[in-house]
NUKEMAR-322590 format. One record per residue (C-alpha): chain; x, z, y. Coordinates in nm, 4 decimals. Each point is the difference from the previous one (the first is absolute). Layout:
N
R kette       px       pz       py
R     A        X        Z        Y
...
REM end
This chain:
243
R kette       px       pz       py
R     A  -3.7453   2.5998   3.2155
R     A  -0.0071   0.1971  -0.3237
R     A   0.1548  -0.2912  -0.1834
R     A   0.2660  -0.0375   0.2681
R     A   0.0722   0.3696  -0.0439
R     A   0.0271  -0.0572  -0.3745
R     A   0.2494  -0.2785   0.0569
R     A   0.2179   0.2206   0.2178
R     A  -0.0061   0.2772  -0.2572
R     A   0.0979  -0.2360  -0.2805
R     A   0.2869  -0.1416   0.2083
R     A   0.1184   0.3498   0.0845
R     A  -0.0192   0.1041  -0.3617
R     A   0.2018  -0.3032  -0.1080
R     A   0.2789   0.0547   0.2535
R     A   0.0252   0.3777  -0.0144
R     A  -0.1150   0.1365  -0.3364
R     A   0.1794   0.3290   0.0620
R     A  -0.2713   0.0920   0.2514
R     A  -0.2352   0.0702  -0.2905
R     A   0.1739   0.3336  -0.0401
R     A  -0.0843   0.1146   0.3535
R     A  -0.3472   0.1324  -0.0717
R     A  -0.3569  -0.0517  -0.1042
R     A  -0.0858  -0.1936   0.3156
R     A   0.2133  -0.2939  -0.0997
R     A  -0.1251   0.0190  -0.3564
R     A  -0.3611  -0.0073   0.1198
R     A   0.0744  -0.2906   0.2324
R     A   0.1501  -0.2079  -0.2796
R     A  -0.2972   0.0823  -0.2235
R     A  -0.2337  -0.1197   0.2761
R     A   0.2077  -0.3164   0.0406
R     A  -0.0244  -0.0663  -0.3722
R     A  -0.3755   0.0512   0.0121
R     A  -0.0302  -0.2479   0.2877
R     A   0.2129  -0.2535  -0.1876
R     A  -0.2296   0.0346  -0.2998
R     A  -0.2926  -0.0953   0.2224
R     A   0.1619  -0.3334   0.0822
R     A  -0.1046  -0.3099  -0.1958
R     A   0.2185  -0.1141  -0.2883
R     A  -0.1351  -0.3518  -0.0469
R     A   0.2494  -0.2652  -0.1013
R     A   0.0673  -0.2638   0.2649
R     A   0.1587  -0.3422   0.0430
R     A   0.1573  -0.1649   0.3026
R     A   0.0771  -0.3586   0.0949
R     A   0.2488  -0.0201   0.2869
R     A   0.2205  -0.2218   0.2119
R     A   0.3055   0.1293   0.1798
R     A   0.2750  -0.0743   0.2500
R     A   0.3532   0.1035  -0.0980
R     A   0.3154   0.0984   0.1780
R     A   0.3064   0.0009  -0.2237
R     A   0.3685   0.0823   0.0078
R     A   0.2797  -0.0333  -0.2541
R     A   0.2724   0.2620   0.0248
R     A   0.3270  -0.1566  -0.1222
R     A   0.2502   0.2721  -0.0850
R     A   0.2811  -0.2474  -0.0673
R     A  -0.0918  -0.2962   0.2221
R     A  -0.1193   0.2108   0.2937
R     A  -0.1073  -0.1957   0.3080
R     A   0.1312  -0.3231  -0.1504
R     A  -0.2440   0.0365  -0.2896
R     A  -0.2896   0.0655   0.2368
R     A   0.0900  -0.3148   0.1906
R     A   0.0579  -0.2281  -0.2985
R     A  -0.3054   0.1233  -0.1935
R     A  -0.2518   0.0895   0.2722
R     A  -0.3177   0.1590  -0.1409
R     A  -0.2111   0.1199   0.2905
R     A  -0.3734  -0.0466  -0.0477
R     A  -0.2639  -0.1231  -0.2392
R     A  -0.3588  -0.0067  -0.1202
R     A  -0.1674   0.1625  -0.3013
R     A  -0.3239  -0.0568  -0.1894
R     A  -0.0992   0.2518  -0.2662
R     A  -0.2450   0.1967  -0.2117
R     A  -0.0026   0.3728  -0.0762
R     A  -0.2080   0.2006  -0.2460
R     A  -0.0249   0.3802  -0.0014
R     A  -0.1059   0.2144  -0.2974
R     A  -0.0873   0.3680   0.0368
R     A   0.2264   0.2034  -0.2316
R     A  -0.0956   0.3614   0.0828
R     A  -0.3548   0.0962  -0.0764
R     A  -0.1702   0.1486   0.3042
R     A   0.2895  -0.0712   0.2396
R     A   0.0621  -0.3217   0.2031
R     A   0.3375  -0.0699  -0.1617
R     A   0.0618  -0.3555  -0.1168
R     A   0.2438  -0.2390  -0.1579
R     A   0.0144  -0.3247   0.1968
R     A   0.1343  -0.3192  -0.1516
R     A  -0.0187  -0.3667   0.0839
R     A   0.1987  -0.3059   0.0988
R     A   0.0791  -0.2022   0.3081
R     A   0.1787  -0.3200   0.0854
R     A   0.2418   0.0163   0.2900
R     A   0.1853  -0.2562   0.2082
R     A   0.2992   0.1314   0.1967
R     A   0.2075  -0.2079   0.2386
R     A   0.2393   0.0093   0.2937
R     A   0.2433  -0.2004   0.2102
R     A   0.3217   0.0645   0.1937
R     A   0.2118  -0.2161   0.2275
R     A   0.3722   0.0367   0.0564
R     A   0.1213  -0.1742   0.3138
R     A   0.3365  -0.1644   0.0480
R     A   0.1421  -0.0207  -0.3539
R     A   0.3137  -0.2147  -0.0155
R     A  -0.0098  -0.2317  -0.3023
R     A   0.2887  -0.2475  -0.0459
R     A   0.0803   0.0190   0.3692
R     A  -0.3604  -0.0516   0.1107
R     A  -0.2052   0.2815   0.1518
R     A  -0.3499   0.0065  -0.1542
R     A  -0.2981   0.2292  -0.0223
R     A  -0.0763   0.1214  -0.3541
R     A  -0.3495   0.0899  -0.1157
R     A  -0.0797   0.2229  -0.2965
R     A  -0.3429   0.0186  -0.1627
R     A  -0.1201   0.1971  -0.3016
R     A  -0.3353   0.0140  -0.1758
R     A  -0.1189   0.1905  -0.3071
R     A  -0.3246  -0.0340  -0.1937
R     A  -0.0624   0.3056  -0.2179
R     A  -0.2561   0.1819  -0.2138
R     A  -0.0341   0.3766   0.0552
R     A  -0.1573   0.2429  -0.2474
R     A  -0.0585   0.3454   0.1580
R     A  -0.1020   0.3135  -0.1930
R     A  -0.0856   0.3017   0.2192
R     A  -0.1493   0.3468  -0.0078
R     A  -0.2463   0.0527   0.2852
R     A  -0.2230   0.2677   0.1532
R     A  -0.3215  -0.1380   0.1533
R     A  -0.1357   0.2367   0.2660
R     A  -0.3529  -0.0740   0.1232
R     A  -0.1568   0.1002   0.3328
R     A  -0.3256  -0.0487   0.1943
R     A  -0.2251  -0.0169  -0.3073
R     A   0.2530  -0.2255  -0.1733
R     A  -0.0135  -0.2661   0.2709
R     A   0.3730   0.0440   0.0656
R     A   0.2717   0.0434  -0.2617
R     A   0.3698   0.0710   0.0506
R     A   0.2202  -0.0820  -0.2998
R     A   0.3695   0.0921  -0.0004
R     A   0.1931  -0.1307  -0.2996
R     A   0.3429  -0.0100  -0.1613
R     A   0.1334  -0.1857  -0.2996
R     A   0.2194  -0.2792  -0.1307
R     A   0.0077  -0.3723   0.0698
R     A   0.1389  -0.2698  -0.2275
R     A   0.0964  -0.3231   0.1785
R     A   0.0461  -0.3240  -0.1938
R     A   0.1725  -0.2641   0.2118
R     A  -0.1447  -0.3344  -0.1068
R     A   0.1896  -0.2351   0.2279
R     A   0.2233   0.0254   0.3056
R     A   0.2145  -0.2256   0.2193
R     A   0.2846   0.0288   0.2446
R     A   0.0467  -0.2901   0.2414
R     A   0.3114  -0.0340   0.2155
R     A  -0.0028  -0.2800   0.2561
R     A   0.2482  -0.1053   0.2626
R     A  -0.0267  -0.3218   0.1955
R     A  -0.1257  -0.2709  -0.2345
R     A   0.1168   0.1817  -0.3128
R     A  -0.1960   0.2503  -0.2074
R     A   0.0500   0.1880  -0.3249
R     A  -0.2927   0.1357  -0.2026
R     A   0.0530   0.2559  -0.2774
R     A  -0.2482   0.1406  -0.2523
R     A   0.1081   0.3626   0.0292
R     A  -0.1643   0.1245  -0.3234
R     A   0.1122  -0.2922  -0.2164
R     A   0.2991   0.0990  -0.2158
R     A   0.0308  -0.3397  -0.1693
R     A   0.2773  -0.2534   0.0567
R     A  -0.2392  -0.2558   0.1462
R     A   0.0635  -0.1557   0.3393
R     A  -0.1314   0.2239   0.2763
R     A  -0.0102   0.3105  -0.2218
R     A   0.1778   0.3214   0.1002
R     A   0.1596   0.0240  -0.3457
R     A   0.2100   0.3126  -0.0524
R     A  -0.0891   0.1190   0.3530
R     A  -0.3747  -0.0047  -0.0706
R     A  -0.2084   0.2904   0.1280
R     A  -0.1900   0.2258  -0.2400
R     A  -0.3578  -0.1005  -0.0778
R     A  -0.1226   0.3587  -0.0547
R     A   0.0008   0.3040   0.2269
R     A  -0.1577   0.3421  -0.0448
R     A  -0.0845   0.2006   0.3101
R     A  -0.1691   0.3058   0.1474
R     A  -0.3452  -0.0678   0.1447
R     A  -0.1422   0.2288   0.2727
R     A  -0.2941  -0.0418   0.2347
R     A  -0.3487   0.0867   0.1162
R     A  -0.3274  -0.1861   0.0473
R     A  -0.3107   0.0780   0.2027
R     A  -0.3385  -0.1332  -0.1113
R     A  -0.3092  -0.0231   0.2186
R     A  -0.3020  -0.0967  -0.2093
R     A   0.1455  -0.2931  -0.1971
R     A   0.2782  -0.0981   0.2442
R     A   0.3540   0.1233  -0.0523
R     A   0.3116   0.0146   0.2168
R     A   0.3252   0.0965  -0.1658
R     A   0.3707   0.0412   0.0635
R     A   0.2618   0.0324  -0.2703
R     A   0.3725  -0.0264  -0.0555
R     A   0.2009  -0.1013  -0.3048
R     A   0.3694   0.0778  -0.0317
R     A   0.1677  -0.1552  -0.3024
R     A   0.2219   0.2081  -0.2271
R     A   0.1202  -0.3125  -0.1815
R     A   0.2464  -0.2339   0.1674
R     A  -0.1044  -0.3386   0.1307
R     A   0.3562  -0.1148  -0.0638
R     A   0.2638   0.1646  -0.2192
R     A   0.2787  -0.1632   0.1999
R     A  -0.1181   0.1035   0.3454
R     A  -0.1862   0.3144  -0.1127
R     A  -0.3019  -0.0922   0.2109
R     A  -0.3108   0.2173  -0.0007
R     A  -0.3272  -0.1344   0.1392
R     A  -0.2522   0.2019   0.2000
R     A  -0.3456  -0.1376   0.0796
R     A  -0.2712   0.1483   0.2242
R     A  -0.3560  -0.1313  -0.0332
R     A  -0.2884   0.0368   0.2447
R     A  -0.3175  -0.1116  -0.1756
R     A  -0.3703  -0.0613   0.0485
R     A  -0.2256   0.0184  -0.3015
R     A  -0.3465   0.0169  -0.1506
R     A  -0.0769   0.2891  -0.2363
R     A  -0.2800   0.0017  -0.2531
REM end
């Protein structure tokens, strides 16, 4: 309970620093919280994890049409994370690593009239990407270090390796490599999406012994497409093994 109390004090201090001027009681409480934090272990750690993703692209120019034509709804992730203690005596870390991610989705538009014939049109999109996150984290340990809670915040760099859009209607289909800016057949050419996005990375993980459950969200600053001004957001729920 002391460590839970320390956590609450640290959170309060972070959100309302002006309270430090209200008296010695708050000052003493923050000093006690700091002392409790210094009792927590500061060992470096590593995590292997697999995750399930939900995703959404916000198209400022295309709007709902963009969401339909380029559906990105879910995915899977496999990654590795390493954490290095950067503040002697306090459980403050820099986390860095890499993960591979496959995002995909599908939409169906009923009753599209093409050359006088009413057809259903299907849209599918998939993206295979490499993510490189760099975070600052605070690892709070409880119950004789059996349980650890680790909130984190940082940046994520996404490198889109390959992606496709498939439009099919009746017996006809059109497949486009959405990140290929070449003039080759099937390439998006001048309408190609950007291969690199930088985003904000926020989340928290809970570790019991060596098993970790985490949830995190990435919102890209960089545009997925200059033309449509699309920004991608990805939420990951993960299970991992820490050592």
